[in-house]
N, C-alpha and C positions, 0 to 999 in steps of 0.2 A: 130608722129601720135596721140599718146594718150594725149599729153599735150594740143594741140589746141582743141581736141574734149572735153576734160574735162572742159576747159574754156568756150566753147560754151554751154555745159550742165549746168554748174554753173550759167552762165549768164541767160540762159533761165529759170531756176528755180527761180532766184532772180526776174526777170521781172514778171513772172507769179504770184509769191507771192505778189509783190507790187500791181499788177493789181487786184488781188483778195481782198486784204485788203483795197485798196483805191478807185479804180474805180468802182468796183461792187456795194458797198453800195451807192455810189453817183448815179449810174445809176438806182438803185432800187428806191431811193427817187424821182428822176426826172420822172421815168416811171409811178409810182403810184401817183405822185403829193402829196406826204406827206408834210404837213405843220406843223409848230410849233403850239401847242394848244394855244388858246386864254385864257385870265384870267378867263372868264366865264366857259370855258370848264374845266379848272383846278379846279375851285370851285365845279362844278358838280361832278367831279371825286372824290374829297375829301369827298363830302357829301355821295356819294355811299359807300365809304370805311368806313364811321363812323357808319354803321349799326350795332347795338348791337346784333342782332340775326343772324348775318352772321356765317355760318359754312363752314369749308373746304370741298371741293368737293370730297375728297377721302374717 
Protein backbone atom coordinates (compact mmCIF):
# COMPACT_ATOMS: atom_id res chain seq x y z
CA UNK A 1 0.00 0.00 0.00
CA UNK A 2 2.64 2.55 1.00
CA UNK A 3 5.13 1.73 -1.77
CA UNK A 4 2.93 2.55 -4.78
CA UNK A 5 1.55 5.62 -3.05
CA UNK A 6 5.08 6.85 -2.35
CA UNK A 7 6.02 6.36 -6.01
CA UNK A 8 2.93 8.28 -7.10
CA UNK A 9 3.72 11.15 -4.72
CA UNK A 10 7.37 11.33 -5.78
CA UNK A 11 6.37 11.25 -9.45
CA UNK A 12 3.85 14.03 -8.90
CA UNK A 13 6.37 16.19 -7.09
CA UNK A 14 8.96 15.69 -9.85
CA UNK A 15 6.46 16.50 -12.61
CA UNK A 16 5.21 19.59 -10.74
CA UNK A 17 8.78 20.80 -10.21
CA UNK A 18 9.69 20.37 -13.87
CA UNK A 19 6.52 22.14 -14.99
CA UNK A 20 7.21 25.00 -12.61
CA UNK A 21 10.83 25.41 -13.70
CA UNK A 22 10.39 24.90 -17.45
CA UNK A 23 6.82 25.37 -18.61
CA UNK A 24 5.76 28.30 -16.43
CA UNK A 25 8.55 30.71 -17.53
CA UNK A 26 7.92 29.81 -21.18
CA UNK A 27 4.21 30.41 -20.72
CA UNK A 28 4.94 33.79 -19.11
CA UNK A 29 7.13 34.87 -22.04
CA UNK A 30 4.51 33.74 -24.55
CA UNK A 31 1.60 35.32 -22.68
CA UNK A 32 3.20 38.75 -22.25
CA UNK A 33 4.97 38.61 -25.65
CA UNK A 34 8.37 39.39 -24.16
CA UNK A 35 10.97 39.87 -26.89
CA UNK A 36 14.74 40.04 -26.97
CA UNK A 37 15.85 43.70 -26.73
CA UNK A 38 17.22 45.23 -29.93
CA UNK A 39 20.71 46.72 -30.15
CA UNK A 40 19.24 50.22 -29.97
CA UNK A 41 17.31 49.38 -26.79
CA UNK A 42 20.47 47.93 -25.24
CA UNK A 43 22.42 51.10 -26.06
CA UNK A 44 19.70 53.29 -24.54
CA UNK A 45 19.72 51.19 -21.38
CA UNK A 46 23.50 51.47 -21.12
CA UNK A 47 23.31 55.24 -21.54
CA UNK A 48 20.77 55.50 -18.74
CA UNK A 49 23.04 53.44 -16.48
CA UNK A 50 26.00 55.76 -17.11
CA UNK A 51 24.38 58.71 -15.31
CA UNK A 52 27.03 60.12 -12.97
CA UNK A 53 24.47 61.66 -10.60
CA UNK A 54 22.49 58.45 -10.10
CA UNK A 55 21.79 57.59 -6.46
CA UNK A 56 20.47 54.36 -4.95
CA UNK A 57 16.74 54.44 -4.22
CA UNK A 58 17.02 53.34 -0.59
